[in-house]
C-alpha positions as CSV (number, residue, x, y, z in Angstrom):
1,M,0.0,0.0,0.0
2,E,2.8,2.4,0.9
3,N,4.6,1.7,-2.4
4,E,1.4,2.4,-4.3
5,K,1.1,5.8,-2.5
6,K,4.7,6.6,-3.4
7,R,4.1,5.8,-7.1
8,H,1.3,8.4,-7.1
9,R,3.5,11.2,-5.8
10,L,4.1,13.9,-8.4
11,R,7.9,13.4,-8.2
12,D,7.7,9.6,-8.6
13,V,5.2,9.8,-11.5
14,L,7.4,12.3,-13.4
15,A,10.5,10.2,-12.7
16,E,9.0,7.5,-14.8
17,D,8.1,10.1,-17.5
18,K,11.9,10.5,-18.3
19,R,11.4,14.1,-19.4
20,F,12.8,15.5,-16.2
21,T,16.5,15.4,-15.1
22,P,17.3,14.3,-11.5
23,E,18.0,18.0,-10.7
24,E,14.6,19.0,-12.1
25,L,12.9,16.3,-10.2
26,R,14.3,17.7,-7.0
27,L,12.9,21.1,-7.8
28,L,9.3,19.9,-8.3
29,P,6.8,21.3,-5.8
30,R,6.2,19.0,-2.8
31,S,2.7,20.4,-2.2
32,F,0.0,22.4,-3.9
33,D,-3.4,23.9,-3.0
34,I,-6.6,22.2,-4.0
35,I,-9.4,24.7,-3.9
36,G,-12.7,23.1,-5.0
37,E,-12.1,21.9,-8.5
38,I,-8.9,23.9,-9.1
39,I,-5.3,23.1,-8.3
40,V,-3.0,26.1,-7.6
41,V,0.7,25.2,-7.7
42,Q,3.9,27.2,-7.4
43,I,6.4,26.2,-10.1
44,P,10.1,27.1,-9.5
45,F,11.6,29.3,-12.2
46,D,14.2,26.7,-13.2
47,I,11.5,24.3,-14.4
48,E,9.0,26.8,-15.5
49,K,9.4,25.6,-19.1
50,K,8.0,22.2,-18.1
51,S,5.1,23.6,-16.1
52,K,2.6,22.2,-18.6
53,I,3.8,18.7,-18.1
54,V,3.5,19.2,-14.3
55,A,-0.1,20.5,-14.8
56,E,-1.2,17.7,-17.1
57,T,0.2,15.1,-14.6
58,L,-1.7,16.7,-11.8
59,L,-4.9,16.6,-13.9
60,N,-4.4,12.9,-14.5
61,Q,-3.8,12.2,-10.8
62,H,-6.8,14.1,-9.6
63,K,-9.9,13.1,-11.6
64,N,-12.2,15.7,-9.8
65,I,-10.0,18.6,-10.8
66,K,-11.0,20.7,-13.8
67,A,-8.2,23.3,-13.9
68,V,-4.6,23.8,-12.9
69,Y,-3.0,27.3,-12.4
70,A,0.5,28.4,-11.5
71,R,0.7,31.0,-8.8
72,G,3.2,33.7,-8.4
73,K,3.5,36.2,-5.6
74,F,0.6,38.0,-4.0
75,Y,0.4,41.6,-4.7
76,G,-1.3,44.8,-3.4
77,R,-3.2,45.6,-0.3
78,L,-6.0,43.1,-1.4
79,R,-3.5,40.2,-1.6
80,K,-4.4,39.2,-5.1
81,P,-2.4,36.3,-6.5
82,K,-0.6,36.4,-9.9
83,L,-2.0,33.4,-11.7
84,K,-1.2,31.6,-15.0
85,W,-3.5,29.0,-16.5
86,L,-1.6,25.8,-17.2
87,A,-4.1,23.0,-18.0
88,G,-7.8,22.0,-18.0
89,K,-10.7,24.4,-18.3
90,K,-10.1,28.1,-17.9
91,I,-12.4,28.4,-14.8
92,L,-11.6,30.8,-12.0
93,E,-14.7,30.4,-9.8
94,T,-15.1,27.4,-7.6
95,T,-16.7,26.1,-4.4
96,Y,-14.5,24.8,-1.6
97,K,-15.7,22.6,1.3
98,E,-14.3,22.9,4.8
99,S,-15.4,22.1,8.4
100,G,-19.1,21.7,7.3
101,C,-19.0,24.9,5.3
102,L,-19.1,25.8,1.6
103,F,-17.1,28.7,0.3
104,K,-17.6,30.1,-3.2
105,L,-14.8,32.3,-4.6
106,N,-12.9,33.5,-7.6
107,I,-9.3,32.3,-7.1
108,K,-7.9,35.3,-9.1
109,T,-9.7,38.1,-7.3
110,C,-10.0,36.7,-3.7
111,F,-7.2,35.8,-1.3
112,F,-7.9,32.3,0.2
113,S,-5.6,29.7,1.8
114,P,-6.8,26.2,2.3
115,R,-3.7,25.7,4.4
116,L,-5.3,27.8,7.2
117,A,-8.2,25.3,7.6
118,T,-6.7,23.8,10.8
119,D,-6.3,27.3,12.3
120,R,-9.9,28.2,11.4
121,L,-11.3,25.2,13.2
122,D,-8.8,25.6,16.1
123,I,-10.1,29.1,16.7
124,A,-13.7,28.0,16.3
125,R,-13.2,25.5,19.1
126,M,-11.8,28.2,21.4
127,C,-14.9,30.3,20.9
128,K,-17.5,30.2,23.7
129,P,-21.3,30.4,23.5
130,K,-22.7,33.9,23.4
131,E,-19.4,35.5,22.5
132,R,-19.4,38.5,20.2
133,V,-16.7,37.8,17.6
134,I,-15.1,40.1,15.0
135,V,-12.9,38.9,12.1
136,L,-10.7,41.7,10.6
137,F,-9.4,41.2,7.0
138,S,-12.1,38.5,6.7
139,G,-11.9,37.8,2.9
140,I,-14.7,35.6,1.7
141,A,-15.5,35.0,5.4
142,P,-14.0,31.5,6.1
143,Y,-13.1,32.2,9.7
144,G,-16.5,33.8,10.4
145,L,-18.5,31.0,8.8
146,V,-16.5,28.1,10.4
147,I,-17.0,29.7,13.8
148,A,-20.7,30.4,13.3
149,K,-21.3,26.9,11.9
150,N,-19.5,25.1,14.7
151,V,-20.2,27.2,17.8
152,V,-23.4,28.9,19.1
153,V,-21.8,32.4,19.3
154,K,-24.0,35.5,19.7
155,K,-22.7,37.2,16.6
156,V,-19.8,37.2,14.2
157,V,-18.9,40.5,12.3
158,C,-16.6,40.2,9.3
159,V,-14.7,43.3,8.0
160,E,-13.2,43.2,4.6
161,I,-11.9,46.0,2.3
162,S,-12.3,44.2,-1.0
163,K,-15.7,44.6,-2.6
164,E,-15.2,41.4,-4.6
165,C,-14.4,39.3,-1.5
166,S,-17.3,40.9,0.4
167,K,-19.6,40.0,-2.4
168,Y,-18.6,36.4,-2.1
169,A,-18.8,36.6,1.7
170,L,-22.4,37.7,1.5
171,E,-23.1,34.8,-0.9
172,N,-21.4,32.4,1.4
173,V,-23.5,33.4,4.3
174,K,-26.6,32.6,2.3
175,L,-25.1,29.4,0.9
176,N,-24.4,28.1,4.4
177,K,-27.8,29.4,5.8
178,I,-26.2,31.3,8.6
179,R,-28.0,34.2,10.2
180,N,-25.7,35.5,12.9
181,V,-22.8,36.6,10.6
182,E,-22.7,40.3,9.5
183,I,-20.5,41.3,6.5
184,I,-19.1,44.8,6.6
185,Q,-17.2,46.0,3.4
186,G,-14.7,48.7,4.3
187,D,-11.2,49.5,5.5
188,V,-10.4,48.3,9.1
189,K,-8.9,51.7,9.8
190,R,-12.2,53.3,9.1
191,I,-14.6,50.7,10.4
192,C,-13.1,50.1,13.8
193,P,-13.4,53.7,15.0
194,I,-17.0,53.7,13.8
195,L,-17.7,50.5,15.8
196,K,-16.0,52.0,18.8
197,K,-18.1,55.1,18.6
198,K,-21.3,52.9,18.5
199,G,-20.0,51.1,21.6
200,E,-19.6,47.8,19.8
201,L,-16.8,45.9,21.7
202,F,-16.0,42.3,21.1
203,D,-15.1,39.2,23.2
204,R,-12.8,37.8,20.6
205,I,-10.9,39.4,17.7
206,I,-9.4,37.4,14.8
207,M,-6.7,39.2,12.8
208,G,-5.9,37.3,9.6
209,R,-4.1,40.4,8.4
210,P,-2.3,40.9,5.2
211,Q,1.5,40.7,5.0
212,L,2.1,44.4,5.4
213,K,4.3,46.5,7.7
214,E,1.2,47.9,9.4
215,T,0.1,45.7,12.4
216,F,-3.4,47.1,12.7
217,L,-3.2,46.4,16.5
218,K,-4.3,50.0,17.3
219,E,-7.6,49.4,15.5
220,A,-8.1,46.0,17.1
221,L,-7.4,47.3,20.6
222,M,-9.9,50.1,20.3
223,I,-12.8,47.6,19.9
224,S,-11.6,45.3,22.8
225,K,-12.5,45.3,26.4
226,K,-11.4,43.6,29.6
227,G,-11.2,39.8,28.9
228,T,-11.1,40.1,25.1
229,I,-8.9,37.5,23.4
230,I,-7.1,38.6,20.2
231,H,-5.7,36.2,17.7
232,F,-3.0,38.2,15.9
233,Q,-1.3,36.8,12.8
234,D,2.2,37.9,12.1
235,F,4.9,37.3,9.5
236,V,8.4,36.7,10.9
237,K,11.8,35.3,10.2
238,E,13.2,32.5,12.4
239,D,15.6,34.8,14.2
240,E,12.8,37.2,14.9
241,I,10.8,34.5,16.7
242,L,13.7,34.0,19.1
243,K,13.9,37.7,19.7
244,K,10.1,37.7,20.4
245,V,9.5,40.5,17.8
246,S,5.8,39.7,17.6
247,E,5.3,39.8,21.3
248,K,7.1,43.2,21.5
249,R,4.8,44.6,18.8
250,I,1.8,43.6,20.8
251,L,3.2,45.0,24.1
252,D,4.1,48.3,22.4
253,A,0.7,48.7,20.9
254,A,-1.0,47.9,24.2
255,S,1.2,50.4,26.0
256,K,0.3,53.2,23.6
257,A,-3.4,52.3,24.1
258,K,-2.8,52.3,27.9
259,L,-3.9,48.7,28.2
260,K,-2.3,45.7,29.9
261,V,-2.2,42.4,28.0
262,K,-1.1,38.8,28.7
263,I,0.5,36.7,25.9
264,L,-1.3,33.3,25.9
265,G,0.7,31.4,23.3
266,I,2.1,31.2,19.8
267,K,1.2,28.9,17.0
268,F,3.1,28.2,13.8
269,L,0.6,28.4,10.9
270,R,2.6,27.9,7.7
271,E,6.0,28.4,6.2
272,L,6.0,31.2,3.7
273,A,9.5,30.9,2.5
274,P,12.8,29.3,3.8
275,R,13.1,30.5,7.4
276,K,10.1,32.8,7.2
277,H,6.8,31.9,9.0
278,N,3.2,33.0,9.3
279,I,2.5,32.7,13.1
280,R,-0.5,33.4,15.3
281,V,0.0,35.1,18.7
282,D,-2.9,34.8,21.1
283,F,-3.2,37.4,23.8
284,K,-5.8,38.7,26.4
285,I,-6.7,42.1,27.5
286,L,-6.3,42.3,31.3
């Protein structure tokens, strides 16, 4: 059985193909994202000329897949990916299943990572009944919907700047027949002060923020209260983890807001590049 699994690995299949040199085989991607009926894969530059062969092989291996795209870097404040069609049908819209939820999206216009599925369910399991939860940088609302689907929280508010993502988020709320999720389209920097002015404070704040220099901790802290738990995503190099850079960012922001906080823990979410990680720091307002 184990040998059969090995033969189905991309590298092993292409080794039998004989069109790749041993060095090229070593450069093949070890993983890729399956989003509904679409595979998104990162092809190293040195084997880019053979990306079509890789794509066709993936299509043959996964019978339920209709399209394969190569992904470059994410760009802009909206984290849109650079995509190149490689094989199959030229479809961009798909529906993805996770933790009892359905998410409809356009892979070209909406940032979405299936690799954060474990984190979404992990946070949902931390939520307590009757909590008021807000998700900042909510995208197509995967965090909000997984929480609302799996826990009887009082309300989940999702804030997203992208009109396209917000459109899909509204559609996903209806698709999953959930009534206690509110979608707000707008910039976190503008929406949080409005919520504060209205007296809307939250028991739990999820910050799946973009990979920007801005931490947005100031905005999150203004809609917190005593006992609020914040899940802060950060992007750090390995040496910065040892130097506790993320914790210092949180403590500095809290000090400016004249708040006391307690760091509850750190979780590694995914490796973004060699020795660079996406982590989650959980902390509580005291």
